[in-house]
C-alpha positions in Angstrom: 53.6 -26.5 52.0 53.2 -27.0 48.6 51.0 -30.4 47.6 53.2 -32.6 45.8 51.9 -34.8 43.3 53.8 -37.4 41.6 53.5 -37.7 37.6 51.0 -41.2 37.6 49.0 -39.1 40.3 48.3 -36.1 38.0 47.6 -38.3 35.2 44.7 -40.3 37.4 43.6 -37.2 38.9 43.4 -35.3 35.7 41.1 -38.7 34.4 39.0 -38.7 37.6 38.4 -35.0 36.8 37.6 -35.3 32.9 35.1 -38.4 33.1 33.5 -37.0 36.4 29.4 -37.0 36.1 29.5 -35.8 39.3 28.9 -32.6 40.4 30.8 -32.3 43.9 33.3 -35.0 42.3 34.7 -32.8 40.1 34.9 -30.3 42.3 36.8 -32.3 44.9 39.3 -33.1 41.7 39.2 -29.7 40.6 40.3 -28.0 44.2 43.5 -31.1 44.9 44.5 -29.8 41.0 44.5 -26.3 42.4 46.3 -27.0 45.0 49.3 -29.0 43.1 49.6 -26.0 41.0 50.3 -23.8 44.2 46.8 -22.0 44.3 46.2 -21.2 48.3 43.3 -23.3 49.5 41.7 -19.5 50.4 41.6 -18.4 46.5 40.4 -22.2 46.0 37.7 -22.8 47.8 36.7 -18.6 47.0 37.0 -20.5 42.8 35.1 -23.4 43.7 32.4 -21.6 46.3 32.7 -23.3 49.1 34.2 -23.3 52.5 38.3 -23.3 53.3 37.7 -26.0 55.4 36.3 -28.2 52.9 39.5 -28.0 50.7 42.1 -28.8 53.6 39.3 -31.9 54.2 39.5 -33.2 50.7 43.1 -32.8 50.5 43.4 -35.1 53.9 41.1 -37.3 52.8 42.9 -37.5 49.2 45.8 -38.1 50.7 45.2 -41.2 52.7 43.0 -42.9 50.1 43.8 -41.5 47.5 40.9 -40.7 44.5 38.6 -43.2 46.1 38.2 -40.7 48.7 37.1 -38.0 46.8 34.3 -40.4 45.3 31.1 -39.5 46.4 29.3 -42.6 48.3 25.5 -43.4 48.8 24.0 -41.5 51.0 23.2 -43.0 54.2 19.8 -42.9 56.4 17.2 -45.0 57.7 16.5 -47.3 54.9 12.8 -47.2 53.7 10.0 -49.4 55.3 7.0 -49.3 53.9 8.4 -49.3 50.4 9.5 -52.5 50.2 6.1 -53.6 51.5 4.5 -51.4 48.0 7.4 -52.6 45.6 6.1 -56.4 46.0 2.0 -55.5 46.3 1.9 -53.3 43.3 2.9 -55.6 40.6 0.1 -58.0 42.1 -2.3 -54.9 42.5 -1.9 -54.1 38.3 -2.5 -57.0 37.2 -5.8 -56.7 38.7 -9.1 -54.3 37.5 -9.3 -51.1 39.5 -13.4 -51.3 39.2 -12.5 -54.2 41.6 -11.2 -52.2 44.1 -14.2 -49.5 43.5 -12.4 -46.9 40.9 -14.6 -46.1 38.0 -11.8 -46.2 35.5 -10.7 -49.3 34.3 -7.3 -48.6 33.9 -4.8 -48.0 36.9 -3.6 -44.4 37.4 -1.0 -43.5 40.2 -3.7 -41.8 43.0 -6.0 -45.0 42.5 -2.7 -47.4 43.2 -1.6 -45.3 46.4 -5.2 -45.1 47.6 -5.3 -49.4 47.2 -2.4 -49.9 48.5 -3.4 -47.3 52.0 -7.3 -50.0 52.1 -4.6 -52.8 52.2 -2.7 -51.2 55.0 0.4 -49.5 53.4 0.2 -45.6 53.8 2.2 -44.6 50.8 1.6 -41.7 48.8 1.6 -41.0 45.2 4.9 -39.5 44.6 6.9 -42.5 46.2 4.2 -45.3 44.0 5.6 -43.3 40.9 9.4 -43.3 42.0 8.7 -47.8 42.9 6.3 -47.7 39.1 9.7 -46.4 37.7 11.9 -49.0 39.6 10.1 -51.4 38.9 10.0 -50.4 34.7 5.9 -50.7 35.3 4.0 -48.5 32.9 0.6 -46.8 34.3 -1.1 -44.7 31.5 -3.1 -41.5 32.3 -6.8 -42.5 31.1 -8.0 -40.4 28.4 -11.8 -39.5 28.2 -12.2 -39.1 24.5 -14.5 -41.0 22.2 -12.6 -40.8 18.6 -15.2 -43.2 16.2 -18.0 -42.7 13.7 -20.2 -44.3 16.0 -23.9 -43.2 15.0 -24.1 -42.8 19.6 -21.4 -40.1 19.1 -22.6 -37.0 20.7 -24.7 -39.7 23.3 -20.8 -40.9 24.6 -19.5 -37.1 24.1 -22.3 -36.0 26.9 -21.6 -39.0 29.1 -18.2 -38.0 29.1 -19.0 -34.4 30.2 -21.3 -35.0 32.8 -18.3 -37.9 34.7 -15.6 -35.1 34.1 -18.0 -32.8 36.0 -19.4 -35.1 38.8 -16.0 -37.1 39.6 -14.6 -34.8 41.7 -17.8 -34.6 43.9 -17.5 -38.3 43.8 -13.8 -38.6 44.8 -14.4 -36.1 47.9 -17.3 -37.8 49.2 -15.4 -41.2 48.5 -17.0 -43.1 45.7 -13.2 -42.7 43.5 
């Protein structure tokens, strides 16, 4: 049975494919257009590198729901539990000084935010903290342990920094971060 489209449906489908930002939406729209042009489902599947069942499914969904059936939807899943509490705590935490939490550094870093949240009862990893910071548009700075100055005690400060860099990993292992 030949797949038929009205002129208006074809124009909407062409625009949908042209403006698709999601590669799966593009593939779905392209598959429908290829079927309309008379290609067999087997050939469409081979060309788009999908299974033949997917082509038939897209065709069926398009017939029932139109372009809305071809659009990608937000994936379902369990809502985040820890992230909600962390989202509330991170802005307040970043207003405080990291040294008041026992960290040696004067600026917050992702790893320290994660540790501070764990101490507050929110077990969340650095990767999740990084994502939450980006979502909240909060910026963090990585501390640079460099001194650039015409200070007469520059050499002494550089020695202290090198010493800290050498000792910091051992302190962190022992829990003195």
